[in-house]
BALOBA-1460 file (C-alpha; in Angstrom, 3 decimals):
// residues 333
<rec num="1" residu="x" x="31.747" y="-21.714" z="6.370"/>
<rec num="2" residu="x" x="30.263" y="-18.013" z="6.901"/>
<rec num="3" residu="x" x="31.046" y="-15.837" z="4.389"/>
<rec num="4" residu="x" x="30.692" y="-11.600" z="4.850"/>
<rec num="5" residu="x" x="29.856" y="-9.798" z="1.796"/>
<rec num="6" residu="x" x="30.292" y="-6.334" z="0.779"/>
<rec num="7" residu="x" x="28.595" y="-4.652" z="-2.592"/>
<rec num="8" residu="x" x="29.226" y="-0.654" z="-3.399"/>
<rec num="9" residu="x" x="28.920" y="-1.062" z="-6.967"/>
<rec num="10" residu="x" x="26.502" y="1.562" z="-7.666"/>
<rec num="11" residu="x" x="23.815" y="3.299" z="-5.219"/>
<rec num="12" residu="x" x="23.513" y="0.444" z="-2.962"/>
<rec num="13" residu="x" x="25.551" y="0.126" z="0.261"/>
<rec num="14" residu="x" x="25.421" y="-3.584" z="1.291"/>
<rec num="15" residu="x" x="26.737" y="-6.008" z="3.581"/>
<rec num="16" residu="x" x="25.328" y="-9.978" z="4.172"/>
<rec num="17" residu="x" x="26.514" y="-13.275" z="5.954"/>
<rec num="18" residu="x" x="25.705" y="-16.238" z="3.880"/>
<rec num="19" residu="x" x="26.479" y="-19.732" z="5.014"/>
<rec num="20" residu="x" x="27.860" y="-22.072" z="2.521"/>
<rec num="21" residu="x" x="26.687" y="-20.343" z="-0.009"/>
<rec num="22" residu="x" x="22.884" y="-20.919" z="0.134"/>
<rec num="23" residu="x" x="21.646" y="-20.108" z="3.845"/>
<rec num="24" residu="x" x="21.254" y="-16.340" z="4.476"/>
<rec num="25" residu="x" x="21.823" y="-15.353" z="7.900"/>
<rec num="26" residu="x" x="21.523" y="-11.411" z="7.418"/>
<rec num="27" residu="x" x="21.433" y="-9.123" z="4.298"/>
<rec num="28" residu="x" x="21.395" y="-5.535" z="4.962"/>
<rec num="29" residu="x" x="20.956" y="-2.479" z="2.134"/>
<rec num="30" residu="x" x="21.156" y="1.145" z="2.658"/>
<rec num="31" residu="x" x="19.219" y="2.459" z="-0.487"/>
<rec num="32" residu="x" x="20.235" y="5.792" z="-2.225"/>
<rec num="33" residu="x" x="16.950" y="5.649" z="-4.072"/>
<rec num="34" residu="x" x="15.576" y="8.846" z="-2.824"/>
<rec num="35" residu="x" x="18.802" y="10.836" z="-2.910"/>
<rec num="36" residu="x" x="19.403" y="10.214" z="-6.470"/>
<rec num="37" residu="x" x="15.403" y="10.429" z="-7.577"/>
<rec num="38" residu="x" x="15.549" y="14.182" z="-7.310"/>
<rec num="39" residu="x" x="18.458" y="14.159" z="-9.844"/>
<rec num="40" residu="x" x="16.494" y="11.992" z="-12.478"/>
<rec num="41" residu="x" x="19.271" y="9.467" z="-12.369"/>
<rec num="42" residu="x" x="22.581" y="8.476" z="-10.037"/>
<rec num="43" residu="x" x="25.236" y="10.811" z="-9.587"/>
<rec num="44" residu="x" x="28.216" y="8.772" z="-8.916"/>
<rec num="45" residu="x" x="30.187" y="11.471" z="-6.533"/>
<rec num="46" residu="x" x="27.095" y="11.315" z="-4.294"/>
<rec num="47" residu="x" x="27.133" y="7.794" z="-4.575"/>
<rec num="48" residu="x" x="30.410" y="7.352" z="-3.394"/>
<rec num="49" residu="x" x="30.291" y="9.919" z="-0.473"/>
<rec num="50" residu="x" x="26.714" y="8.403" z="0.708"/>
<rec num="51" residu="x" x="28.852" y="4.622" z="0.641"/>
<rec num="52" residu="x" x="31.382" y="5.848" z="2.870"/>
<rec num="53" residu="x" x="28.813" y="7.538" z="5.277"/>
<rec num="54" residu="x" x="26.692" y="3.914" z="5.382"/>
<rec num="55" residu="x" x="29.211" y="1.099" z="5.051"/>
<rec num="56" residu="x" x="30.602" y="0.732" z="8.802"/>
<rec num="57" residu="x" x="26.916" y="0.963" z="10.254"/>
<rec num="58" residu="x" x="25.435" y="-1.304" z="7.516"/>
<rec num="59" residu="x" x="28.074" y="-3.995" z="7.517"/>
<rec num="60" residu="x" x="28.062" y="-3.685" z="11.916"/>
<rec num="61" residu="x" x="24.074" y="-4.580" z="11.019"/>
<rec num="62" residu="x" x="24.806" y="-7.308" z="9.367"/>
<rec num="63" residu="x" x="27.120" y="-9.093" z="11.746"/>
<rec num="64" residu="x" x="24.650" y="-8.434" z="14.471"/>
<rec num="65" residu="x" x="21.591" y="-9.969" z="12.753"/>
<rec num="66" residu="x" x="23.812" y="-12.974" z="12.111"/>
<rec num="67" residu="x" x="24.758" y="-12.864" z="15.662"/>
<rec num="68" residu="x" x="28.452" y="-12.779" z="14.900"/>
<rec num="69" residu="x" x="31.992" y="-11.468" z="15.160"/>
<rec num="70" residu="x" x="34.508" y="-11.570" z="12.996"/>
<rec num="71" residu="x" x="36.459" y="-14.652" z="14.628"/>
<rec num="72" residu="x" x="33.132" y="-16.350" z="13.458"/>
<rec num="73" residu="x" x="33.568" y="-15.501" z="9.898"/>
<rec num="74" residu="x" x="35.628" y="-17.767" z="7.183"/>
<rec num="75" residu="x" x="36.045" y="-15.246" z="4.440"/>
<rec num="76" residu="x" x="35.233" y="-11.611" z="3.018"/>
<rec num="77" residu="x" x="34.108" y="-11.059" z="-0.467"/>
<rec num="78" residu="x" x="33.999" y="-7.638" z="-1.896"/>
<rec num="79" residu="x" x="32.624" y="-6.387" z="-5.385"/>
<rec num="80" residu="x" x="35.307" y="-5.119" z="-7.560"/>
<rec num="81" residu="x" x="33.795" y="-4.251" z="-10.724"/>
<rec num="82" residu="x" x="32.039" y="-3.605" z="-13.358"/>
<rec num="83" residu="x" x="30.389" y="-0.598" z="-11.653"/>
<rec num="84" residu="x" x="31.078" y="3.360" z="-10.559"/>
<rec num="85" residu="x" x="35.024" y="3.566" z="-9.489"/>
<rec num="86" residu="x" x="34.628" y="5.688" z="-6.418"/>
<rec num="87" residu="x" x="31.604" y="3.408" z="-5.126"/>
<rec num="88" residu="x" x="33.077" y="0.450" z="-6.107"/>
<rec num="89" residu="x" x="36.688" y="1.680" z="-3.915"/>
<rec num="90" residu="x" x="34.696" y="1.988" z="-0.851"/>
<rec num="91" residu="x" x="33.455" y="-1.639" z="-0.621"/>
<rec num="92" residu="x" x="37.012" y="-2.326" z="-1.834"/>
<rec num="93" residu="x" x="38.865" y="-0.552" z="0.625"/>
<rec num="94" residu="x" x="36.891" y="-1.337" z="3.811"/>
<rec num="95" residu="x" x="37.051" y="-5.152" z="2.746"/>
<rec num="96" residu="x" x="40.858" y="-5.078" z="2.590"/>
<rec num="97" residu="x" x="41.323" y="-3.232" z="5.762"/>
<rec num="98" residu="x" x="38.879" y="-5.750" z="7.425"/>
<rec num="99" residu="x" x="40.686" y="-8.615" z="5.478"/>
<rec num="100" residu="x" x="44.122" y="-7.523" z="7.089"/>
<rec num="101" residu="x" x="42.918" y="-6.700" z="10.582"/>
<rec num="102" residu="x" x="41.182" y="-9.984" z="11.031"/>
<rec num="103" residu="x" x="43.378" y="-12.048" z="9.089"/>
<rec num="104" residu="x" x="40.575" y="-13.320" z="6.925"/>
<rec num="105" residu="x" x="40.928" y="-14.476" z="3.453"/>
<rec num="106" residu="x" x="39.732" y="-12.511" z="0.795"/>
<rec num="107" residu="x" x="37.890" y="-12.277" z="-2.750"/>
<rec num="108" residu="x" x="37.508" y="-9.810" z="-5.412"/>
<rec num="109" residu="x" x="33.995" y="-11.035" z="-7.435"/>
<rec num="110" residu="x" x="32.463" y="-9.952" z="-10.461"/>
<rec num="111" residu="x" x="29.133" y="-7.923" z="-9.886"/>
<rec num="112" residu="x" x="27.472" y="-9.610" z="-12.465"/>
<rec num="113" residu="x" x="28.389" y="-13.523" z="-11.171"/>
<rec num="114" residu="x" x="27.167" y="-12.265" z="-7.800"/>
<rec num="115" residu="x" x="23.682" y="-11.898" z="-9.881"/>
<rec num="116" residu="x" x="24.187" y="-15.699" z="-11.407"/>
<rec num="117" residu="x" x="24.669" y="-16.549" z="-7.277"/>
<rec num="118" residu="x" x="21.538" y="-15.093" z="-6.379"/>
<rec num="119" residu="x" x="19.894" y="-18.505" z="-7.652"/>
<rec num="120" residu="x" x="21.975" y="-20.655" z="-5.093"/>
<rec num="121" residu="x" x="20.475" y="-18.578" z="-2.120"/>
<rec num="122" residu="x" x="17.752" y="-21.333" z="-2.173"/>
<rec num="123" residu="x" x="16.840" y="-21.139" z="1.724"/>
<rec num="124" residu="x" x="15.310" y="-18.366" z="3.685"/>
<rec num="125" residu="x" x="16.709" y="-17.256" z="7.151"/>
<rec num="126" residu="x" x="15.094" y="-20.255" z="8.947"/>
<rec num="127" residu="x" x="16.628" y="-22.791" z="6.551"/>
<rec num="128" residu="x" x="13.545" y="-23.818" z="4.732"/>
<rec num="129" residu="x" x="14.491" y="-25.052" z="1.203"/>
<rec num="130" residu="x" x="12.774" y="-23.096" z="-1.567"/>
<rec num="131" residu="x" x="14.046" y="-24.421" z="-4.939"/>
<rec num="132" residu="x" x="16.744" y="-27.062" z="-5.807"/>
<rec num="133" residu="x" x="20.743" y="-25.948" z="-6.552"/>
<rec num="134" residu="x" x="20.999" y="-25.134" z="-10.017"/>
<rec num="135" residu="x" x="21.860" y="-27.851" z="-12.546"/>
<rec num="136" residu="x" x="24.630" y="-27.449" z="-15.145"/>
<rec num="137" residu="x" x="25.156" y="-26.502" z="-18.032"/>
<rec num="138" residu="x" x="22.690" y="-23.836" z="-17.856"/>
<rec num="139" residu="x" x="22.202" y="-20.871" z="-19.557"/>
<rec num="140" residu="x" x="21.517" y="-17.445" z="-17.858"/>
<rec num="141" residu="x" x="19.890" y="-13.995" z="-18.760"/>
<rec num="142" residu="x" x="21.880" y="-11.190" z="-16.507"/>
<rec num="143" residu="x" x="19.337" y="-7.970" z="-16.991"/>
<rec num="144" residu="x" x="20.319" y="-4.790" z="-15.005"/>
<rec num="145" residu="x" x="20.756" y="-1.195" z="-15.631"/>
<rec num="146" residu="x" x="23.973" y="-1.536" z="-16.722"/>
<rec num="147" residu="x" x="24.039" y="-4.830" z="-18.264"/>
<rec num="148" residu="x" x="21.618" y="-7.549" z="-20.712"/>
<rec num="149" residu="x" x="23.677" y="-10.498" z="-21.261"/>
<rec num="150" residu="x" x="23.282" y="-14.373" z="-22.178"/>
<rec num="151" residu="x" x="25.616" y="-16.270" z="-20.260"/>
<rec num="152" residu="x" x="26.663" y="-20.083" z="-20.880"/>
<rec num="153" residu="x" x="27.768" y="-21.251" z="-17.270"/>
<rec num="154" residu="x" x="29.251" y="-25.062" z="-17.788"/>
<rec num="155" residu="x" x="30.307" y="-24.938" z="-13.902"/>
<rec num="156" residu="x" x="31.185" y="-22.671" z="-11.019"/>
<rec num="157" residu="x" x="33.864" y="-19.869" z="-12.544"/>
<rec num="158" residu="x" x="33.235" y="-21.750" z="-15.966"/>
<rec num="159" residu="x" x="31.378" y="-18.573" z="-18.313"/>
<rec num="160" residu="x" x="30.702" y="-18.243" z="-22.293"/>
<rec num="161" residu="x" x="29.273" y="-14.796" z="-22.950"/>
<rec num="162" residu="x" x="26.814" y="-15.410" z="-25.880"/>
<rec num="163" residu="x" x="25.444" y="-12.260" z="-26.506"/>
<rec num="164" residu="x" x="25.385" y="-8.487" z="-25.395"/>
<rec num="165" residu="x" x="23.770" y="-5.893" z="-25.876"/>
<rec num="166" residu="x" x="25.069" y="-3.757" z="-27.989"/>
<rec num="167" residu="x" x="23.188" y="-0.630" z="-27.225"/>
<rec num="168" residu="x" x="21.215" y="0.487" z="-24.294"/>
<rec num="169" residu="x" x="20.732" y="-2.525" z="-21.541"/>
<rec num="170" residu="x" x="17.046" y="-3.097" z="-20.543"/>
<rec num="171" residu="x" x="17.557" y="-1.457" z="-17.416"/>
<rec num="172" residu="x" x="18.786" y="1.545" z="-18.789"/>
<rec num="173" residu="x" x="16.011" y="1.414" z="-21.585"/>
<rec num="174" residu="x" x="13.421" y="1.001" z="-18.605"/>
<rec num="175" residu="x" x="14.902" y="4.192" z="-17.005"/>
<rec num="176" residu="x" x="14.867" y="6.327" z="-20.476"/>
<rec num="177" residu="x" x="11.434" y="4.948" z="-21.165"/>
<rec num="178" residu="x" x="9.643" y="6.324" z="-17.752"/>
<rec num="179" residu="x" x="11.544" y="9.734" z="-18.359"/>
<rec num="180" residu="x" x="10.005" y="10.084" z="-22.036"/>
<rec num="181" residu="x" x="6.469" y="9.017" z="-20.119"/>
<rec num="182" residu="x" x="6.836" y="11.291" z="-17.141"/>
<rec num="183" residu="x" x="6.889" y="8.490" z="-14.811"/>
<rec num="184" residu="x" x="9.583" y="9.122" z="-12.689"/>
<rec num="185" residu="x" x="13.070" y="7.757" z="-11.360"/>
<rec num="186" residu="x" x="13.489" y="4.552" z="-10.881"/>
<rec num="187" residu="x" x="12.438" y="3.482" z="-14.351"/>
<rec num="188" residu="x" x="12.023" y="-0.066" z="-14.166"/>
<rec num="189" residu="x" x="9.615" y="-0.422" z="-11.152"/>
<rec num="190" residu="x" x="7.689" y="3.085" z="-12.384"/>
<rec num="191" residu="x" x="6.884" y="1.473" z="-16.031"/>
<rec num="192" residu="x" x="5.718" y="-1.990" z="-14.289"/>
<rec num="193" residu="x" x="3.459" y="-0.142" z="-11.760"/>
<rec num="194" residu="x" x="2.191" y="2.126" z="-15.228"/>
<rec num="195" residu="x" x="2.099" y="-0.973" z="-17.178"/>
<rec num="196" residu="x" x="-0.346" y="-2.749" z="-14.821"/>
<rec num="197" residu="x" x="-2.589" y="-0.324" z="-15.080"/>
<rec num="198" residu="x" x="-3.131" y="-0.287" z="-19.271"/>
<rec num="199" residu="x" x="-2.976" y="-2.432" z="-22.127"/>
<rec num="200" residu="x" x="-0.119" y="-3.385" z="-24.542"/>
<rec num="201" residu="x" x="-1.952" y="-1.983" z="-27.634"/>
<rec num="202" residu="x" x="0.555" y="0.207" z="-28.918"/>
<rec num="203" residu="x" x="2.802" y="-1.011" z="-31.750"/>
<rec num="204" residu="x" x="6.496" y="-0.532" z="-31.104"/>
<rec num="205" residu="x" x="9.565" y="-2.690" z="-32.939"/>
<rec num="206" residu="x" x="11.266" y="-5.268" z="-31.878"/>
<rec num="207" residu="x" x="14.751" y="-5.815" z="-32.816"/>
<rec num="208" residu="x" x="15.783" y="-9.426" z="-33.196"/>
<rec num="209" residu="x" x="19.233" y="-9.072" z="-34.897"/>
<rec num="210" residu="x" x="18.711" y="-12.432" z="-36.894"/>
<rec num="211" residu="x" x="22.016" y="-14.679" z="-36.357"/>
<rec num="212" residu="x" x="23.364" y="-13.196" z="-33.455"/>
<rec num="213" residu="x" x="22.333" y="-13.476" z="-29.712"/>
<rec num="214" residu="x" x="22.794" y="-9.585" z="-28.660"/>
<rec num="215" residu="x" x="20.179" y="-7.072" z="-27.360"/>
<rec num="216" residu="x" x="19.012" y="-3.946" z="-29.000"/>
<rec num="217" residu="x" x="17.069" y="-1.256" z="-27.310"/>
<rec num="218" residu="x" x="17.620" y="2.130" z="-28.613"/>
<rec num="219" residu="x" x="15.173" y="1.837" z="-31.507"/>
<rec num="220" residu="x" x="12.161" y="0.374" z="-29.328"/>
<rec num="221" residu="x" x="13.382" y="3.444" z="-26.750"/>
<rec num="222" residu="x" x="13.195" y="5.927" z="-30.132"/>
<rec num="223" residu="x" x="10.469" y="4.506" z="-31.379"/>
<rec num="224" residu="x" x="8.108" y="5.309" z="-27.953"/>
<rec num="225" residu="x" x="10.022" y="9.031" z="-28.162"/>
<rec num="226" residu="x" x="8.568" y="9.568" z="-31.466"/>
<rec num="227" residu="x" x="4.804" y="8.775" z="-30.744"/>
<rec num="228" residu="x" x="5.174" y="11.006" z="-27.650"/>
<rec num="229" residu="x" x="6.735" y="14.161" z="-29.605"/>
<rec num="230" residu="x" x="4.229" y="13.810" z="-32.456"/>
<rec num="231" residu="x" x="1.522" y="13.381" z="-30.041"/>
<rec num="232" residu="x" x="-0.001" y="10.177" z="-30.671"/>
<rec num="233" residu="x" x="0.316" y="8.616" z="-27.497"/>
<rec num="234" residu="x" x="-2.815" y="9.313" z="-25.059"/>
<rec num="235" residu="x" x="-2.232" y="6.800" z="-22.558"/>
<rec num="236" residu="x" x="1.005" y="6.618" z="-20.755"/>
<rec num="237" residu="x" x="0.159" y="3.340" z="-19.020"/>
<rec num="238" residu="x" x="-0.613" y="2.262" z="-22.642"/>
<rec num="239" residu="x" x="2.784" y="3.231" z="-23.517"/>
<rec num="240" residu="x" x="4.156" y="1.547" z="-20.495"/>
<rec num="241" residu="x" x="2.680" y="-1.869" z="-20.890"/>
<rec num="242" residu="x" x="3.578" y="-1.617" z="-25.251"/>
<rec num="243" residu="x" x="7.007" y="-0.816" z="-23.966"/>
<rec num="244" residu="x" x="7.376" y="-3.357" z="-21.196"/>
<rec num="245" residu="x" x="5.992" y="-6.247" z="-23.329"/>
<rec num="246" residu="x" x="8.019" y="-5.272" z="-26.731"/>
<rec num="247" residu="x" x="11.682" y="-5.562" z="-24.279"/>
<rec num="248" residu="x" x="10.370" y="-8.622" z="-22.674"/>
<rec num="249" residu="x" x="9.451" y="-10.052" z="-25.563"/>
<rec num="250" residu="x" x="12.597" y="-10.126" z="-27.125"/>
<rec num="251" residu="x" x="14.864" y="-10.934" z="-24.143"/>
<rec num="252" residu="x" x="12.817" y="-13.934" z="-23.541"/>
<rec num="253" residu="x" x="12.440" y="-15.139" z="-27.256"/>
<rec num="254" residu="x" x="16.415" y="-14.954" z="-27.570"/>
<rec num="255" residu="x" x="16.911" y="-16.721" z="-24.126"/>
<rec num="256" residu="x" x="14.628" y="-19.490" z="-24.745"/>
<rec num="257" residu="x" x="16.294" y="-20.135" z="-28.104"/>
<rec num="258" residu="x" x="19.566" y="-20.155" z="-27.034"/>
<rec num="259" residu="x" x="19.116" y="-22.439" z="-24.094"/>
<rec num="260" residu="x" x="17.954" y="-25.134" z="-26.769"/>
<rec num="261" residu="x" x="20.401" y="-24.665" z="-29.191"/>
<rec num="262" residu="x" x="22.932" y="-24.954" z="-25.852"/>
<rec num="263" residu="x" x="21.113" y="-27.828" z="-24.787"/>
<rec num="264" residu="x" x="20.796" y="-26.230" z="-21.325"/>
<rec num="265" residu="x" x="19.481" y="-28.088" z="-18.554"/>
<rec num="266" residu="x" x="18.052" y="-25.097" z="-16.669"/>
<rec num="267" residu="x" x="17.852" y="-21.334" z="-17.442"/>
<rec num="268" residu="x" x="18.711" y="-18.433" z="-14.720"/>
<rec num="269" residu="x" x="17.187" y="-15.061" z="-14.802"/>
<rec num="270" residu="x" x="19.439" y="-12.176" z="-12.547"/>
<rec num="271" residu="x" x="19.934" y="-8.817" z="-12.370"/>
<rec num="272" residu="x" x="17.825" y="-5.805" z="-11.237"/>
<rec num="273" residu="x" x="15.303" y="-6.424" z="-14.354"/>
<rec num="274" residu="x" x="14.789" y="-9.915" z="-13.001"/>
<rec num="275" residu="x" x="12.487" y="-8.212" z="-10.031"/>
<rec num="276" residu="x" x="9.879" y="-7.887" z="-13.052"/>
<rec num="277" residu="x" x="7.054" y="-9.437" z="-12.795"/>
<rec num="278" residu="x" x="5.954" y="-9.581" z="-16.528"/>
<rec num="279" residu="x" x="9.839" y="-10.761" z="-17.440"/>
<rec num="280" residu="x" x="9.358" y="-13.387" z="-14.719"/>
<rec num="281" residu="x" x="6.109" y="-14.808" z="-15.682"/>
<rec num="282" residu="x" x="6.640" y="-14.791" z="-19.247"/>
<rec num="283" residu="x" x="10.071" y="-16.536" z="-19.297"/>
<rec num="284" residu="x" x="8.692" y="-19.034" z="-16.728"/>
<rec num="285" residu="x" x="5.694" y="-19.606" z="-19.517"/>
<rec num="286" residu="x" x="7.909" y="-19.755" z="-22.844"/>
<rec num="287" residu="x" x="10.555" y="-22.221" z="-21.673"/>
<rec num="288" residu="x" x="10.035" y="-26.088" z="-21.521"/>
<rec num="289" residu="x" x="13.199" y="-26.230" z="-19.363"/>
<rec num="290" residu="x" x="12.951" y="-25.561" z="-15.642"/>
<rec num="291" residu="x" x="13.490" y="-21.884" z="-14.909"/>
<rec num="292" residu="x" x="14.970" y="-20.499" z="-11.828"/>
<rec num="293" residu="x" x="14.426" y="-16.989" z="-10.757"/>
<rec num="294" residu="x" x="15.427" y="-15.345" z="-6.970"/>
<rec num="295" residu="x" x="13.237" y="-13.866" z="-4.992"/>
<rec num="296" residu="x" x="12.823" y="-10.128" z="-5.689"/>
<rec num="297" residu="x" x="14.631" y="-8.521" z="-3.377"/>
<rec num="298" residu="x" x="17.632" y="-10.767" z="-4.362"/>
<rec num="299" residu="x" x="17.412" y="-9.853" z="-7.813"/>
<rec num="300" residu="x" x="18.339" y="-5.747" z="-7.113"/>
<rec num="301" residu="x" x="21.817" y="-5.224" z="-6.071"/>
<rec num="302" residu="x" x="22.764" y="-6.855" z="-2.229"/>
<rec num="303" residu="x" x="25.525" y="-8.434" z="-0.743"/>
<rec num="304" residu="x" x="23.795" y="-12.033" z="0.176"/>
<rec num="305" residu="x" x="24.472" y="-12.550" z="-3.563"/>
<rec num="306" residu="x" x="28.308" y="-11.556" z="-2.933"/>
<rec num="307" residu="x" x="28.978" y="-13.814" z="-0.321"/>
<rec num="308" residu="x" x="27.248" y="-17.157" z="-1.688"/>
<rec num="309" residu="x" x="29.567" y="-16.178" z="-5.527"/>
<rec num="310" residu="x" x="32.695" y="-16.052" z="-2.535"/>
<rec num="311" residu="x" x="31.889" y="-19.262" z="-0.861"/>
<rec num="312" residu="x" x="32.437" y="-20.839" z="-4.273"/>
<rec num="313" residu="x" x="35.648" y="-19.130" z="-4.855"/>
<rec num="314" residu="x" x="37.136" y="-20.037" z="-1.430"/>
<rec num="315" residu="x" x="35.648" y="-23.543" z="-2.144"/>
<rec num="316" residu="x" x="37.906" y="-23.375" z="-5.325"/>
<rec num="317" residu="x" x="40.873" y="-22.487" z="-3.414"/>
<rec num="318" residu="x" x="40.805" y="-18.469" z="-5.155"/>
<rec num="319" residu="x" x="41.887" y="-15.945" z="-2.831"/>
<rec num="320" residu="x" x="43.010" y="-12.527" z="-3.698"/>
<rec num="321" residu="x" x="45.979" y="-10.300" z="-1.904"/>
<rec num="322" residu="x" x="45.630" y="-6.798" z="-0.215"/>
<rec num="323" residu="x" x="46.907" y="-4.830" z="-3.263"/>
<rec num="324" residu="x" x="43.462" y="-5.867" z="-4.941"/>
<rec num="325" residu="x" x="42.165" y="-3.361" z="-7.194"/>
<rec num="326" residu="x" x="38.949" y="-2.189" z="-8.505"/>
<rec num="327" residu="x" x="38.371" y="-2.668" z="-12.266"/>
<rec num="328" residu="x" x="34.943" y="-0.425" z="-13.082"/>
<rec num="329" residu="x" x="34.976" y="-2.223" z="-16.998"/>
<rec num="330" residu="x" x="35.074" y="-5.702" z="-15.090"/>
<rec num="331" residu="x" x="34.094" y="-8.408" z="-17.926"/>
<rec num="332" residu="x" x="32.569" y="-11.805" z="-16.730"/>
<rec num="333" residu="x" x="34.466" y="-13.827" z="-19.375"/>
């Protein structure tokens, strides 16, 4: 079963074809990072206009790479939320038009659910197995620019959100910390690069929020800002390493604790921040349970994860009508 996935929730225009929810036949992404870097962050109107320019060429490239036309597809999956309204509308509108013209079934998906299903993409384009299929029940940590969620997944489509961020998401905190340290945009990769040259020697607070599975990163961000404003930070690299360590400690500690409490069989990591090598390393080292983590290029926004998720929706006989609309604030559960 071959699914075309379309992803335009933020600033990446992406299309992919995935077979049976696990095998990537193509995965094309048109990035807008260089455009938004000049503004220090994503400009929604600019993002949506760039999606309009890139969406058709990206879909054509994905189909060509997969060696398919629409007659060789079995369905179309598209992200409908959460995300930027204008960006989501571009992808959803094109997906509905293609479904109408081709007669293919349509599935509108949650962006966060798509990130989770990146963990099912366990085979390369050559078809070689790289990791086993996730086993339920499992706990998934979804960390991105807009979300830091702990989710219990009991089965396909069966989610319980156990914890969320109360203020800044982890990715947002990295962006703001990078701006404070003068490291540029996007903040996550900038912090990681600088941290590799520094030492986590600066004492920064960890908000554990005892008694909950929620996160809070505004305090550690403010503490870093006060150090910079007070002239007490002599090394941006040490600041980056210390900030990264503080955020990762909380993410890993809460995830491992929740997985043990819920008697999960596995831990999954997902979302753009999951490409951070320190987070990947610390979570794998700290957990007695198997930890599944997608390849870094499947952690950031892409359409292969959407296509993989779409496959399981279609397997469950879930379809959406052509009056499908976007929901910028869509919740996972």
